[in-house]
C-alpha positions as CSV (number, residue, x, y, z in Angstrom):
1,I,0.0,0.0,0.0
2,T,1.4,3.4,-0.9
3,L,1.7,6.2,1.5
4,S,-0.8,8.4,-0.4
5,H,-3.3,5.6,-0.6
6,G,-2.9,5.0,3.1
7,L,-3.5,8.6,3.9
8,N,-6.6,8.5,1.7
9,L,-7.9,5.5,3.6
10,I,-7.3,7.3,6.9
11,E,-9.0,10.4,5.7
12,G,-12.1,8.3,4.8
13,T,-12.4,7.0,8.3
14,L,-12.2,10.4,10.0
15,P,-15.3,12.4,10.8
16,Q,-15.8,15.8,9.0
17,G,-13.8,18.5,10.6
18,R,-10.4,20.0,11.1
19,L,-8.5,16.6,11.5
20,R,-10.0,15.3,8.3
21,A,-9.2,18.5,6.4
22,E,-5.6,18.5,7.6
23,T,-5.1,14.8,6.8
24,H,-6.4,15.6,3.2
25,E,-3.9,18.5,3.0
26,I,-1.0,16.2,4.2
27,G,-2.0,13.7,1.5
28,E,-1.9,16.4,-1.2
29,K,1.5,17.5,0.0
30,V,2.8,14.0,-0.2
31,L,1.4,13.6,-3.8
32,L,3.2,16.9,-4.7
33,G,6.5,15.3,-3.6
34,Y,6.9,16.4,0.0
35,S,8.1,13.9,2.5
36,L,5.6,12.8,5.1
37,E,7.8,14.5,7.8
38,E,7.8,17.8,5.8
39,A,4.0,17.6,5.3
40,A,3.5,16.7,9.0
41,T,5.7,19.7,10.1
42,L,3.5,22.0,8.1
43,H,0.5,20.7,10.0
44,N,2.0,20.3,13.5
45,G,-1.5,20.3,15.1
46,I,-1.9,16.7,14.2
47,F,1.6,15.2,14.9
48,S,3.6,15.8,18.1
49,R,7.2,16.7,17.9
50,V,8.2,13.1,18.9
51,S,5.9,11.7,16.2
52,R,7.5,13.9,13.6
53,E,11.0,12.8,14.7
54,F,10.0,9.1,14.4
55,I,8.5,9.8,11.0
56,A,11.8,11.4,9.9
57,M,13.9,8.5,11.2
58,G,11.6,6.0,9.5
59,E,11.7,7.8,6.2
60,N,15.5,8.2,6.3
61,G,16.0,4.6,7.5
62,G,13.5,3.0,5.1
63,N,11.4,1.5,7.9
64,L,8.5,4.0,8.3
65,D,6.0,1.4,9.3
66,K,8.1,0.2,12.3
67,M,8.9,3.7,13.4
68,L,5.2,4.7,13.2
69,S,4.3,1.7,15.2
70,E,7.0,2.6,17.8
71,A,5.7,6.2,18.0
72,A,2.1,4.9,18.4
73,D,3.2,2.6,21.3
74,I,4.9,5.6,23.0
75,L,1.9,7.8,22.6
76,D,-0.4,5.1,23.8
77,G,1.7,4.7,26.9
78,D,1.6,8.4,27.5
79,F,-2.2,8.5,27.0
80,T,-2.7,5.6,29.4
81,A,-0.5,7.2,32.0
82,G,-2.5,10.4,31.6
83,L,-5.7,8.5,32.1
84,K,-4.3,6.9,35.3
85,D,-3.4,10.3,36.6
86,L,-6.9,11.6,35.9
87,K,-8.3,8.6,37.6
88,V,-6.2,9.2,40.7
89,L,-7.5,12.8,40.8
90,L,-11.2,12.0,40.1
91,E,-11.6,9.1,42.6
92,P,-11.2,11.2,45.8
93,A,-13.4,14.0,44.3
94,L,-16.2,11.5,43.4
95,L,-15.9,9.9,46.8
96,L,-16.3,13.3,48.5
97,V,-19.3,14.1,46.4
98,L,-20.9,10.8,47.2
99,A,-20.2,11.2,50.9
100,L,-21.8,14.7,50.8
101,L,-24.9,13.2,49.0
102,V,-25.2,10.4,51.5
103,G,-24.7,12.8,54.5
104,S,-27.3,15.2,53.1
105,G,-29.8,12.4,52.6
106,F,-29.2,11.1,56.1
107,C,-29.8,14.6,57.6
108,L,-32.9,15.1,55.5
109,L,-34.2,11.7,56.7
110,L,-33.5,12.4,60.4
111,S,-34.9,15.9,60.4
112,P,-38.6,14.8,60.5
113,V,-37.7,12.3,63.2
114,Y,-36.3,15.0,65.5
115,D,-39.3,17.2,64.8
116,L,-41.6,14.3,65.9
117,L,-39.5,13.7,69.0
118,Q,-39.8,17.4,70.0
119,K,-43.6,17.3,69.6
120,F,-43.8,14.2,71.8
121,T,-41.8,15.8,74.5
122,E,-44.1,18.8,74.5
123,I,-47.1,16.6,75.2
């Protein structure tokens, strides 16, 4: 599969929007003779600096597929670590919200009971 054909396939799977338009522009640049790294540098909103460096190494070394796979593994690891960090931050916050809801419900439930007890002591 050629690089331009692969970019066209990727473009077809993306929803309408900025990412699809930039992928299309990158594909056109590649057809005009730009290297993938040059085209990616012109559209640095899609590719990170690390990804562009892996693309350059892959193109220069002739093993673009392996380098793209390696870059994807690194980015996947970074994304997974970010999700774990977010989870660490969200769990205590959600626990606090849940505790406040349970505590509020408990107070709302006991409030009428105390009112009844006060009426019985007045009798």
